[in-house]
C-alpha positions as CSV (number, residue, x, y, z in Angstrom):
1,M,-11.3,-12.0,25.7
2,S,-10.2,-10.1,22.7
3,F,-6.8,-9.1,21.3
4,E,-6.5,-5.9,19.3
5,L,-3.0,-6.3,17.8
6,S,-0.5,-3.7,16.8
7,K,3.2,-3.8,16.1
8,N,4.7,-3.7,19.6
9,S,1.6,-3.9,21.8
10,C,-1.9,-5.3,22.1
11,K,-5.0,-4.3,23.8
12,L,-6.6,-7.1,25.8
13,T,-10.3,-6.9,26.7
14,L,-11.5,-9.4,29.3
15,H,-15.2,-10.1,30.0
16,D,-16.8,-12.9,31.9
17,G,-20.3,-12.4,30.4
18,C,-21.6,-11.3,33.8
19,R,-20.1,-7.9,34.4
20,E,-21.5,-4.7,33.0
21,N,-18.1,-3.4,31.7
22,A,-15.2,-5.1,30.1
23,S,-11.7,-4.8,31.6
24,V,-9.2,-3.4,29.1
25,H,-5.4,-3.7,29.5
26,T,-2.3,-3.0,27.3
27,V,0.5,-5.4,27.0
28,S,3.7,-4.1,25.4
29,N,6.8,-5.9,24.2
30,E,8.7,-5.9,21.0
31,V,8.9,-9.7,21.0
32,A,5.5,-11.1,20.0
33,A,5.8,-14.4,21.9
34,E,6.7,-12.5,25.1
35,R,3.6,-10.3,24.5
36,L,1.5,-13.5,24.3
37,D,3.0,-14.9,27.5
38,A,2.3,-11.6,29.3
39,A,-1.3,-11.8,28.0
40,I,-1.7,-15.4,29.4
41,A,-0.3,-14.2,32.8
42,L,-2.9,-11.4,32.8
43,I,-5.7,-13.9,32.1
44,E,-4.6,-15.9,35.1
45,Q,-4.4,-12.9,37.3
46,T,-7.9,-11.8,36.2
47,K,-9.3,-15.2,36.8
48,Q,-8.0,-15.0,40.4
49,K,-9.2,-11.5,40.9
50,W,-12.7,-12.3,39.6
51,Q,-12.7,-15.5,41.6
52,L,-13.2,-17.8,38.6
53,S,-12.3,-21.4,38.9
54,E,-9.0,-22.7,37.5
55,D,-10.9,-24.8,34.9
56,T,-12.8,-21.8,33.5
57,Q,-12.7,-22.0,29.7
58,I,-11.0,-19.0,28.1
59,A,-12.1,-17.9,24.6
60,V,-10.1,-15.4,22.6
61,V,-11.0,-13.5,19.5
62,Y,-8.7,-11.5,17.2
63,E,-8.8,-10.2,13.7
64,V,-6.7,-12.0,11.1
65,G,-3.9,-9.9,9.9
66,Q,-0.1,-9.9,9.6
67,D,0.2,-12.2,12.6
68,G,-1.8,-14.9,10.9
69,F,-2.6,-18.0,12.8
70,W,0.4,-18.6,15.1
71,I,-1.4,-16.9,18.0
72,R,-4.4,-19.2,17.7
73,R,-2.1,-22.3,17.7
74,A,-0.1,-21.0,20.7
75,L,-3.3,-20.2,22.6
76,A,-4.7,-23.7,21.9
77,Q,-1.5,-25.2,23.4
78,K,-2.2,-23.3,26.5
79,G,-5.9,-24.5,26.7
80,C,-7.6,-21.4,25.3
81,E,-10.0,-21.5,22.5
82,A,-9.2,-18.9,19.9
83,V,-11.5,-17.5,17.2
84,V,-9.9,-15.7,14.3
85,I,-12.2,-13.4,12.3
86,D,-12.3,-11.4,9.1
87,P,-12.0,-7.8,10.2
88,A,-14.4,-6.7,7.5
89,S,-17.1,-8.9,8.8
90,L,-17.8,-6.8,11.9
91,P,-20.9,-4.6,11.4
92,V,-20.2,-0.9,11.5
93,E,-22.8,1.8,12.2
94,R,-23.1,4.0,9.2
95,Q,-25.4,6.7,10.7
96,A,-22.9,8.3,13.0
97,R,-19.2,8.9,12.6
98,R,-17.5,6.8,15.3
99,A,-14.2,7.2,17.0
100,K,-11.6,4.7,15.9
101,T,-9.3,3.6,18.7
102,D,-7.7,0.3,19.7
103,R,-9.6,0.4,23.0
104,L,-13.0,0.8,21.3
105,D,-12.2,-1.9,18.7
106,A,-11.1,-4.3,21.4
107,I,-14.3,-3.8,23.4
108,K,-16.3,-4.2,20.2
109,L,-14.5,-7.5,19.5
110,V,-15.2,-9.0,22.9
111,L,-18.9,-8.0,22.7
112,A,-19.1,-9.6,19.3
113,L,-17.5,-12.8,20.7
114,L,-20.1,-12.9,23.5
115,A,-22.9,-12.5,21.0
116,W,-21.3,-15.2,18.8
117,W,-21.2,-17.7,21.7
118,R,-24.9,-16.9,22.4
119,G,-25.6,-18.1,18.8
120,E,-25.6,-14.8,17.0
121,H,-23.4,-16.1,14.2
122,D,-24.1,-13.1,11.9
123,R,-22.0,-10.9,14.2
124,M,-18.7,-11.9,12.6
125,H,-17.2,-14.3,10.1
126,V,-15.0,-16.9,11.7
127,I,-12.0,-18.0,9.6
128,K,-11.1,-21.7,9.6
129,L,-7.6,-22.6,10.7
130,P,-5.6,-23.6,7.6
131,S,-3.6,-26.9,7.9
């Protein structure tokens, strides 16, 4: 799963590694903690819809920014593994001018996470959680 964060909303992209296309959703709320709770609820709904077991491990990726690391810590408390990356580390195609939307960025993030889990660690630079 990936989070593409903005001020009052976030794009969530869910992928189980088996489906052809990712599932993209928007969660909006002015209170960041409530947005995160809504995202967790959406994860649980999707697990049921996709008939995944309750103990399915959830991995989340998001780009470090003004939200810092509180999201990673909150997700860890809920049993999710969060990967925080340097946004400049994602490869960008230079040949063609590409559209820039939160939806496309969120999809690119989740695909990079899948590749990273497969061992393609050159896909993004993971930032270590500061103490």
